[in-house]
C-alpha positions as CSV (number, residue, x, y, z in Angstrom):
1,M,0.0,0.0,0.1
2,P,1.5,3.2,-1.0
3,D,2.0,6.4,1.3
4,N,-0.5,8.7,0.9
5,W,1.1,11.5,3.1
6,G,-0.1,14.2,0.7
7,F,-3.7,13.2,1.2
8,V,-3.5,13.3,5.0
9,A,-1.5,16.8,4.8
10,A,-4.0,18.0,2.5
11,A,-6.7,16.8,4.8
12,Y,-5.2,18.5,7.8
13,G,-4.9,21.7,5.7
14,L,-8.6,21.7,4.5
15,T,-10.1,21.1,8.2
16,A,-7.7,24.1,9.2
17,A,-8.9,26.5,6.7
18,V,-12.2,25.6,7.7
19,L,-11.6,26.3,10.9
20,L,-10.2,29.4,10.7
21,I,-12.8,30.7,8.4
22,Y,-15.6,29.9,11.0
23,W,-13.5,31.0,13.8
24,R,-13.3,34.5,11.9
25,R,-17.1,34.2,11.3
26,L,-17.8,34.0,14.9
27,A,-15.8,36.3,15.7
28,K,-17.8,38.9,13.2
29,K,-21.3,37.4,14.8
30,E,-20.1,38.3,18.2
31,R,-18.8,42.0,17.1
32,E,-22.6,42.3,15.8
33,V,-24.0,41.0,18.9
34,E,-22.0,43.2,21.3
35,R,-22.8,46.2,18.9
36,L,-26.5,45.5,19.0
37,T,-26.7,45.5,22.8
38,A,-24.9,48.1,23.3
39,G,-27.1,50.2,21.0
40,R,-30.3,48.9,22.8
41,S,-28.7,49.7,26.1
42,R,-28.3,53.2,25.1
43,E,-31.9,53.5,23.8
44,R,-32.8,52.0,27.0
45,L,-31.0,54.8,28.8
46,T,-32.5,57.5,26.6
47,A,-36.1,56.3,27.0
48,E,-35.4,56.1,31.1
49,R,-34.3,59.7,30.8
50,G,-36.7,61.3,28.2
51,P,-39.9,63.2,29.6
52,E,-42.2,61.0,27.2
53,R,-40.7,57.6,28.3
54,L,-40.6,55.5,25.3
55,T,-42.1,52.1,25.7
56,T,-40.5,48.9,24.5
57,E,-43.2,46.6,25.9
58,R,-45.2,44.3,23.5
59,S,-48.0,45.5,21.4
60,R,-50.3,42.4,21.8
61,E,-50.9,40.2,24.5
62,P,-48.5,37.4,25.5
63,S,-49.2,33.9,24.1
64,R,-51.3,31.2,26.1
65,T,-51.3,27.5,25.7
66,G,-53.5,26.1,23.0
67,H,-55.3,23.7,25.5
68,P,-56.1,25.6,28.9
69,R,-56.8,23.1,31.6
70,P,-60.5,23.0,32.7
71,D,-61.6,24.2,35.9
72,P,-61.6,21.1,38.7
73,D,-65.0,21.7,39.6
74,S,-66.5,21.4,36.3
75,R,-65.4,17.9,35.6
76,P,-67.6,15.2,37.2
77,P,-66.2,12.4,39.7
78,L,-64.1,9.5,38.4
79,Q,-66.3,6.4,38.6
80,Q,-64.9,3.2,39.2
């Protein structure tokens, strides 16, 4: 069986390149998230200081469960 060290080196090189690209992508995403959270913090401080306090509350009610539990008193007792 011939030595395939060239393929082994190529596989390691490709893996290193993919990991480097992925690492850079994660770093970019982290900077975006930090920038967005810093902007939101700034908006919140501005809203709290302003005379017309800006609300960042939801514009609709929170969701409820799809199947609410029935009132226990409305069910007939279990029969044995």
